[in-house]
C-alpha positions in Angstrom: 17.3 9.3 -13.4 18.9 8.7 -10.1 21.6 6.1 -9.9 20.6 2.9 -8.2 22.7 2.0 -5.2 23.3 -1.7 -5.0 20.9 -3.3 -2.5 19.8 -6.7 -1.4 16.6 -8.6 -2.1 13.9 -7.6 0.4 12.6 -10.0 3.0 8.9 -10.2 3.7 7.4 -7.4 5.7 4.0 -9.0 6.2 4.7 -9.6 9.9 5.9 -6.1 10.7 3.6 -4.6 13.4 3.3 -1.1 14.9 4.3 -0.3 18.4 0.9 0.7 19.8 2.4 2.9 22.5 4.5 5.0 20.2 2.2 5.1 17.2 -0.9 6.6 18.8 -2.0 9.9 17.4 0.2 10.0 14.3 -1.2 11.3 11.0 -1.7 9.3 7.9 -0.4 10.5 4.5 -1.9 10.7 1.0 0.9 10.0 -1.4 0.9 10.4 -5.2 3.3 7.8 -6.7 4.3 8.1 -10.4 6.8 6.5 -12.6 9.3 9.2 -13.6 9.4 10.1 -17.3 6.2 8.1 -18.1 4.0 9.7 -20.7 1.1 9.3 -20.3 1.8 9.4 -16.6 1.6 6.0 -14.8 0.5 6.8 -11.3 -1.3 5.7 -8.1 -2.7 7.6 -5.2 -2.6 5.9 -1.8 -3.3 6.7 1.8 -0.9 5.1 4.3 -0.7 5.1 8.1 2.0 7.3 9.5 3.1 4.3 11.7 4.1 2.4 8.6 7.8 1.7 8.1 9.4 2.3 4.7 9.5 -1.4 4.3 5.7 -1.5 4.6 5.4 1.4 2.2 7.5 -0.7 -0.2 4.9 -3.5 0.0 2.1 -1.0 -0.7 3.8 0.5 -3.7 4.4 -3.0 -5.1 0.7 -4.0 -4.7 -0.7 -0.7 -5.9 1.5 -0.5 -9.0 1.2 -4.2 -9.9 4.9 -5.1 -9.5 5.9 -8.6 -8.4 8.6 -7.7 -5.8 11.3 -9.6 -7.6 14.0 -7.0 -7.9 16.1 -4.9 -5.5 14.8 -1.5 -4.4 15.7 1.6 -2.3 14.1 4.8 -1.1 15.5 8.3 -1.2 14.0 10.5 1.5 15.5 13.9 1.8 19.1 13.2 1.0 19.3 9.8 2.7 19.0 6.4 1.0 17.1 3.7 2.8 17.4 0.0 1.9 16.3 -3.4 3.2 18.8 -5.4 5.2 19.0 -9.1 4.7 19.0 -11.3 7.8 22.0 -13.5 8.2 23.5 -15.8 10.8 26.9 -14.2 10.4 27.3 -11.2 12.8 27.9 -8.0 10.9 27.4 -4.3 11.3 23.8 -3.4 10.5 23.1 -0.8 7.8 22.7 2.6 9.3 19.6 3.4 7.3 17.5 0.2 7.3 14.1 0.7 5.9 12.6 -1.6 8.5 13.6 0.8 11.3 12.1 4.1 10.0 8.5 5.1 10.2 6.8 7.6 7.9 5.8 10.0 10.6 9.4 10.4 11.6 10.4 11.2 8.0 7.8 13.8 7.2 10.2 16.7 6.8 12.4 14.7 4.3 9.2 13.5 2.5 8.3 17.1 1.8 11.8 17.8 0.4 12.6 14.8 -1.7 10.9 11.4 -1.8 11.5 8.7 -4.4 11.5 4.9 -4.8 13.7 3.0 -7.2 12.8 -0.5 -8.2 15.1 -2.8 -10.2 18.8 -3.1 -10.9 20.6 -1.1 -13.6 18.5 1.8 -14.8 15.5 0.4 -13.1 12.2 2.1 -12.5 12.2 5.4 -10.6 9.0 6.5 -8.8 8.5 10.0 -7.7 6.5 10.2 -4.5 4.7 13.5 -3.8 3.2 14.1 -0.3 -0.2 15.5 -1.2 -1.9 15.6 2.2 -1.2 15.1 5.9 -4.4 13.7 7.4 -4.9 14.4 11.1 -5.2 11.4 13.3 -8.8 12.0 14.3 -9.5 8.4 13.1 -6.5 6.2 13.1 -5.8 4.5 9.8 -4.8 0.9 10.3 -4.2 -0.3 6.7 -3.2 1.3 3.4 -5.9 2.4 1.0 -5.5 2.7 -2.8 -7.6 5.8 -3.8 -7.0 6.2 -7.6 -4.6 5.4 -10.4 -4.2 5.3 -14.2 -2.3 3.3 -16.8 -1.1 -0.3 -16.6 2.0 -1.3 -14.7 4.8 -1.9 -17.2 6.0 -5.6 -17.6 9.0 -6.3 -15.5 10.7 -8.0 -18.4 11.3 -4.5 -19.7 14.3 -2.8 -18.2 13.2 0.8 -17.8 10.7 3.4 -18.7 12.6 4.6 -21.8 12.6 1.1 -23.4 8.9 0.7 -22.4 7.9 4.0 -24.1 9.7 3.1 -27.2 7.9 -0.2 -27.3 4.6 1.6 -26.8 5.5 3.9 -29.7 6.2 0.8 -31.8 2.9 -0.7 -30.8 1.1 2.4 -32.2 3.1 2.2 -35.4 1.3 1.0 -38.6 4.2 -1.4 -39.1 2.7 -4.5 -37.4 6.1 -6.3 -37.2 7.2 -3.9 -34.5 4.5 -4.9 -32.1 5.9 -8.4 -31.8 8.6 -7.3 -29.4 6.1 -5.9 -26.9 4.0 -9.1 -26.9 7.1 -11.2 -26.5 8.4 -9.2 -23.5 5.0 -9.1 -21.8 4.0 -12.6 -22.4 0.5 -11.3 -22.8 -0.9 -10.7 -26.3 -3.8 -8.9 -24.7 -1.6 -6.4 -22.8 -3.1 -2.9 -22.9 -0.8 -0.1 -21.6 -3.9 2.2 -21.1 -5.8 -0.2 -18.9 -5.6 -0.2 -15.1 -8.0 -2.4 -13.1 -8.5 -0.1 -10.1 -11.0 -2.5 -8.3 -8.5 -5.4 -8.5 -5.7 -3.2 -7.3 -7.7 -1.9 -4.4 -8.4 -5.5 -3.3 -4.7 -6.4 -3.5 -3.7 -3.5 -1.3 -6.5 -4.1 1.2 -5.6 -7.8 1.5 -1.9 -7.1 1.5 -1.2 -9.6 -1.3 
């Protein structure tokens, strides 16, 4: 798993808008996003505008997966790490690779080579992003669309995929005492790791919340 580079908590990207002059006739992208090492694979397929910044893609991933956007994150595109920059009143040198400043259509070459998203401090949750299709801009896509997905989003009270998979194994064990830890960590006695509400997730992504 890639080492997480210390970042900052992201600011809201809901008000980020595209520059209509520069963003005409750019493609959209179909991305397959999966949690690395998950088995069965926890994945989502989304189509996003090429005019989206990495910060806007971050929002889309959070909503499609079911995360709560409560931890640090970063992208790795090609060999470059992109992170959010916290606004401050104190003048300081801006980060060179600020996710708010880079749009997907300018990163296409790097997206084909290496594309990942890491969410959470410590080991965290690494997401592999595969560029499945470049959709020509015959009809400009304005908003992201969730196309498909499988498996529930892991609870954020669990630190990483390895701990989560161990808890799932315990859940399937005939020893009922082992299942208590999963229920305690999720806070949901009805949590089903195999269930993904695609309709609800599509609505979250379309509404942007």
